[in-house]
C-alpha positions as CSV (number, residue, x, y, z in Angstrom):
1,X,13.3,-6.8,22.4
2,X,10.1,-6.1,20.5
3,X,7.6,-8.3,18.7
4,X,6.0,-7.6,15.3
5,X,3.0,-9.9,16.0
6,X,2.7,-9.6,19.8
7,X,-0.7,-11.2,19.8
8,X,1.0,-14.5,19.3
9,X,2.5,-14.2,22.8
10,X,-0.9,-15.1,24.2
11,X,-0.1,-18.7,23.1
12,X,2.3,-18.8,26.0
13,X,-0.7,-19.2,28.3
14,X,-1.0,-22.7,27.0
15,X,2.3,-23.6,28.7
16,X,0.6,-24.0,32.0
17,X,-1.8,-26.8,30.8
18,X,1.1,-28.3,28.9
19,X,3.1,-28.5,32.1
20,X,0.1,-30.1,33.9
21,X,-0.1,-32.7,31.1
22,X,3.6,-33.5,31.5
23,X,3.2,-34.0,35.2
24,X,0.1,-36.2,34.8
25,X,2.0,-38.2,32.1
26,X,4.8,-38.8,34.5
27,X,2.4,-40.1,37.2
28,X,0.7,-42.5,34.8
29,X,4.1,-43.9,33.6
30,X,5.2,-44.5,37.2
31,X,1.9,-46.1,38.0
32,X,2.0,-48.5,35.0
33,X,5.6,-49.3,35.8
34,X,4.7,-50.1,39.4
35,X,1.8,-52.4,38.4
36,X,3.8,-54.4,35.9
37,X,7.1,-54.2,37.7
38,X,8.8,-52.4,34.9
39,X,12.1,-50.4,35.1
40,X,11.4,-46.7,35.3
41,X,13.7,-43.9,34.3
42,X,15.2,-41.8,37.0
43,X,13.6,-38.5,38.2
44,X,16.2,-36.6,36.1
45,X,14.6,-38.0,32.9
46,X,11.2,-36.4,33.6
47,X,12.7,-33.1,34.7
48,X,15.0,-32.8,31.6
49,X,12.1,-33.9,29.3
50,X,9.8,-31.3,30.7
51,X,12.4,-28.5,30.4
52,X,13.2,-29.5,26.8
53,X,9.5,-29.7,25.7
54,X,8.7,-26.3,27.4
55,X,11.7,-24.7,25.8
56,X,10.8,-26.1,22.4
57,X,7.2,-25.0,22.4
58,X,8.1,-21.5,23.9
59,X,10.7,-21.0,21.2
60,X,8.2,-21.8,18.4
61,X,5.7,-19.3,19.9
62,X,8.3,-16.6,20.1
63,X,9.4,-17.2,16.5
64,X,5.7,-16.8,15.5
65,X,5.6,-13.4,17.2
66,X,8.6,-12.3,15.1
67,X,11.0,-10.9,17.7
68,X,13.3,-8.1,16.8
69,X,15.7,-5.5,18.3
70,X,16.1,-1.9,17.2
71,X,19.1,0.3,17.0
72,X,19.4,3.3,19.3
73,X,17.1,6.1,18.0
74,X,18.8,9.1,16.5
75,X,16.1,11.8,16.9
76,X,12.6,12.4,18.3
77,X,10.0,13.8,15.9
78,X,6.3,14.7,16.5
79,X,3.4,14.7,14.1
80,X,1.0,17.6,14.9
81,X,-2.0,16.7,12.8
82,X,-5.0,19.0,12.2
83,X,-8.3,17.2,13.0
84,X,-10.6,20.3,12.8
85,X,-13.7,20.3,10.6
86,X,-12.0,22.0,7.7
87,X,-9.8,18.8,7.2
88,X,-13.0,17.1,6.1
89,X,-12.9,19.1,2.9
90,X,-13.0,17.5,-0.5
91,X,-14.3,18.3,-4.0
92,X,-16.5,15.3,-4.4
93,X,-17.5,12.2,-2.4
94,X,-15.1,10.2,-4.5
95,X,-12.1,12.2,-3.4
96,X,-10.0,11.7,-0.3
97,X,-10.6,14.2,2.5
98,X,-7.7,16.5,3.5
99,X,-7.3,14.3,6.6
100,X,-7.1,11.1,4.6
101,X,-4.4,12.7,2.4
102,X,-2.6,13.7,5.6
103,X,-2.6,10.1,6.8
104,X,-0.8,9.0,3.6
105,X,2.0,11.5,4.2
106,X,2.4,10.4,7.8
107,X,2.7,6.7,6.8
108,X,5.3,7.6,4.1
109,X,7.3,9.5,6.6
110,X,7.3,6.6,9.1
111,X,8.5,4.3,6.4
112,X,11.2,6.7,5.2
113,X,12.8,7.6,8.6
114,X,13.1,4.3,10.5
115,X,15.9,5.6,12.7
116,X,13.7,8.1,14.5
117,X,11.2,7.9,17.3
118,X,7.8,9.4,16.7
119,X,4.8,10.6,18.6
120,X,1.4,11.9,17.4
121,X,-0.5,15.0,18.7
122,X,-3.9,15.9,17.3
123,X,-5.5,19.3,17.5
124,X,-8.6,21.4,16.6
125,X,-9.8,23.8,19.3
126,X,-7.7,21.8,21.7
127,X,-4.5,19.9,21.4
128,X,-3.4,16.6,23.0
129,X,-1.0,13.7,22.5
130,X,-2.6,10.5,21.3
131,X,0.6,8.4,21.5
132,X,3.8,8.5,23.5
133,X,7.1,8.6,21.8
134,X,7.8,5.2,20.3
135,X,9.7,3.2,17.7
136,X,6.8,0.8,17.3
137,X,5.7,1.8,13.8
138,X,3.1,-0.9,13.6
139,X,1.4,0.7,16.6
140,X,1.7,4.2,15.1
141,X,0.3,3.1,11.8
142,X,-2.7,1.5,13.6
143,X,-3.3,4.8,15.5
144,X,-3.1,6.7,12.2
145,X,-5.6,4.4,10.6
146,X,-8.1,3.9,13.4
147,X,-7.4,6.7,16.0
148,X,-7.1,9.9,14.0
149,X,-10.4,11.3,12.8
150,X,-12.5,14.5,12.6
151,X,-14.4,15.3,15.8
152,X,-12.0,13.9,18.4
153,X,-13.3,16.6,20.7
154,X,-16.8,17.9,21.1
155,X,-16.3,20.9,18.9
156,X,-13.9,20.6,16.0
157,X,-15.0,23.7,14.1
158,X,-12.0,25.9,14.8
159,X,-8.3,25.5,14.1
160,X,-6.2,26.8,17.1
161,X,-2.7,26.6,15.7
162,X,-1.3,28.8,18.5
163,X,-2.7,26.6,21.2
164,X,-1.5,23.4,19.5
165,X,2.1,24.7,19.2
166,X,2.0,25.9,22.8
167,X,0.9,22.5,24.0
168,X,4.0,20.9,22.3
169,X,6.3,23.3,24.2
170,X,4.5,22.6,27.5
171,X,4.8,18.8,27.1
172,X,8.4,19.1,26.2
173,X,9.2,21.2,29.3
174,X,6.9,19.5,31.8
175,X,7.4,15.9,30.7
176,X,11.1,15.8,29.8
177,X,11.4,12.1,30.2
178,X,8.9,11.5,27.5
179,X,9.0,14.6,25.2
180,X,12.2,16.3,26.2
181,X,14.2,15.1,23.2
182,X,11.8,16.5,20.5
183,X,13.8,18.3,17.9
184,X,11.3,18.8,15.1
185,X,7.5,19.1,14.8
186,X,5.8,18.0,11.6
187,X,2.7,20.2,11.4
188,X,0.2,18.8,8.8
189,X,-2.7,21.2,8.2
190,X,-4.6,23.3,5.7
191,X,-3.6,26.3,7.8
192,X,-7.2,27.6,7.8
193,X,-7.3,30.1,10.7
194,X,-9.1,33.4,11.2
195,X,-8.0,36.7,12.7
196,X,-4.5,38.1,13.1
197,X,-2.5,34.9,13.0
198,X,0.9,36.6,13.3
199,X,0.0,38.2,16.7
200,X,-1.6,35.0,18.1
201,X,1.3,32.8,17.0
202,X,4.1,35.1,18.2
203,X,4.3,33.7,21.8
204,X,4.3,29.9,21.0
205,X,6.7,30.4,18.1
206,X,9.1,32.3,20.4
207,X,8.9,29.6,23.0
208,X,9.6,26.9,20.3
209,X,12.7,28.9,19.1
210,X,14.0,29.1,22.6
211,X,13.7,25.4,23.1
212,X,15.4,24.6,19.8
213,X,12.4,23.0,18.2
214,X,11.9,23.5,14.4
215,X,8.5,23.3,12.8
216,X,8.3,21.6,9.4
217,X,4.9,22.5,7.9
218,X,3.0,20.5,5.3
219,X,0.2,22.3,3.5
220,X,-2.9,20.1,2.6
221,X,-5.4,21.6,0.2
222,X,-6.3,22.3,-3.4
223,X,-5.7,25.3,-5.7
224,X,-8.5,27.8,-4.9
225,X,-11.1,26.7,-2.3
226,X,-12.5,23.3,-1.4
227,X,-16.0,22.6,-0.1
228,X,-16.8,20.3,2.8
229,X,-19.2,17.5,1.6
230,X,-22.2,16.8,3.9
231,X,-22.5,13.3,5.4
232,X,-25.1,11.4,7.2
233,X,-24.3,8.3,9.4
234,X,-20.9,8.1,8.0
235,X,-22.1,8.2,4.4
236,X,-21.0,11.1,2.2
237,X,-23.9,12.9,0.6
238,X,-23.6,14.5,-2.9
239,X,-23.9,18.0,-1.5
240,X,-21.7,20.5,0.2
241,X,-22.2,22.1,3.6
242,X,-23.9,25.5,3.7
243,X,-23.8,28.1,6.4
244,X,-26.3,31.0,6.3
245,X,-27.1,30.1,2.7
246,X,-23.5,30.1,1.6
247,X,-21.2,27.1,0.8
248,X,-18.4,26.6,3.3
249,X,-15.2,26.7,1.3
250,X,-11.8,25.9,2.7
251,X,-8.7,27.6,1.3
252,X,-5.1,26.4,1.7
253,X,-3.5,29.0,3.9
254,X,0.1,28.3,2.9
255,X,1.0,31.8,4.0
256,X,0.2,30.9,7.6
257,X,2.1,27.6,7.4
258,X,5.1,29.3,5.7
259,X,5.2,31.9,8.5
260,X,5.2,29.2,11.2
261,X,8.1,27.4,9.5
262,X,10.2,30.5,8.9
263,X,9.8,31.7,12.5
264,X,11.2,28.5,13.8
265,X,14.0,28.1,11.2
266,X,11.9,25.2,9.7
267,X,10.7,24.7,6.2
268,X,7.4,24.6,4.4
269,X,6.5,21.6,2.1
270,X,3.7,21.2,-0.4
271,X,1.7,18.1,-0.3
272,X,3.6,16.5,-3.1
273,X,7.0,17.1,-1.5
274,X,7.0,14.2,0.9
275,X,10.3,12.9,-0.4
276,X,12.0,16.2,0.2
277,X,10.6,16.3,3.7
278,X,11.9,12.8,4.4
279,X,15.4,13.9,3.1
280,X,15.2,16.9,5.5
281,X,14.3,14.7,8.4
282,X,17.1,12.3,7.6
283,X,19.7,15.0,7.1
284,X,22.2,15.0,9.9
285,X,21.0,11.7,11.4
286,X,23.5,9.1,12.4
287,X,22.6,6.3,9.9
288,X,22.9,2.7,10.9
289,X,25.1,0.4,8.7
290,X,23.8,0.4,5.2
291,X,24.2,4.1,4.4
292,X,21.6,5.8,2.3
293,X,19.9,2.6,1.3
294,X,19.1,1.8,5.0
295,X,15.5,0.9,5.4
296,X,13.3,-0.2,8.3
297,X,14.2,-3.9,7.8
298,X,17.9,-3.2,8.4
299,X,17.1,-0.9,11.3
300,X,15.1,-3.7,13.0
301,X,17.2,-6.8,13.3
302,X,15.1,-9.9,13.3
303,X,16.3,-12.3,16.1
304,X,14.0,-15.2,15.3
305,X,17.1,-17.2,14.3
306,X,18.2,-17.3,18.0
307,X,14.9,-18.9,19.1
308,X,15.0,-21.2,16.1
309,X,18.5,-22.4,17.2
310,X,17.1,-22.8,20.8
311,X,14.2,-24.9,19.5
312,X,16.5,-27.0,17.4
313,X,18.7,-27.7,20.4
314,X,15.7,-28.6,22.5
315,X,14.4,-31.0,19.8
316,X,17.8,-32.6,19.5
317,X,17.9,-33.0,23.3
318,X,14.5,-34.8,23.2
319,X,15.8,-37.2,20.5
320,X,19.0,-37.9,22.5
321,X,17.0,-38.3,25.7
322,X,14.8,-40.9,24.0
323,X,17.8,-42.8,22.6
324,X,19.4,-42.9,26.0
325,X,16.3,-44.2,27.5
326,X,16.1,-47.0,24.9
327,X,19.7,-47.9,25.4
328,X,19.2,-48.1,29.2
329,X,16.1,-50.3,28.7
330,X,18.0,-52.6,26.4
331,X,20.6,-53.1,29.1
């Protein structure tokens, strides 16, 4: 069982003082009855009343947290997101950076493939997982929004695609309980690398093929070359970054990304082909009831109704308990 608004569960801490108030109320009732020689309900009354009140309040809190269950996952996919300095490129300060555009694609994929379990790896010079494999899409979206940014390591000035793909294979083999079921890697990058990329990529791509992992690559960039706009204290300046008197320009290296995809029996997707990418990820999945129209709401079954029923039963029990007490007092 999962909760959409898990913060609401902190309200369960108030059950302890509520129980203390019930016990104190019982003592006061018994003291007053003793002073005025009144008939008191049996000990069973206070026990049942406390159980019903605690059940009623607990159920309302759980309903507020929006409990749900999920169907068994049908595949494990990994986002491999480029956070090197080149992903900060954009034409003007009013445009989205390459990384911001990548985040949009990641969110669309999460919404379009609710049956799968996802994890996120980030890379520049180094590569590392920033989430475990999970079906908690609210958590994943929070990580995408707040946790993925340029400069996650000390030096983000180089794109080491070979190392990043090698880390995926290492995690899959060394931590099979967590990453062992990965079938596809969604690499989102501008592909901006230097040197002989075919030679440097040959070993990790061979290892990926041997483990049965496909790499689906998504090219982020513009026609021609894109500058990186300078910034100061988080504010974009209306000027591009220069190195040795020349403007730093970032090309979209779709040739590199297409090579990676083809070598792993994967596919290359342009930035505007997210729908085709989602269809590719969903192809071959065992869909939950609902067929092609299945969405995340049907994949996650809301079970608030069960706690609503429990709260209703507890409330009805309190009413009947009160009526029984009145009848006994009337006798």
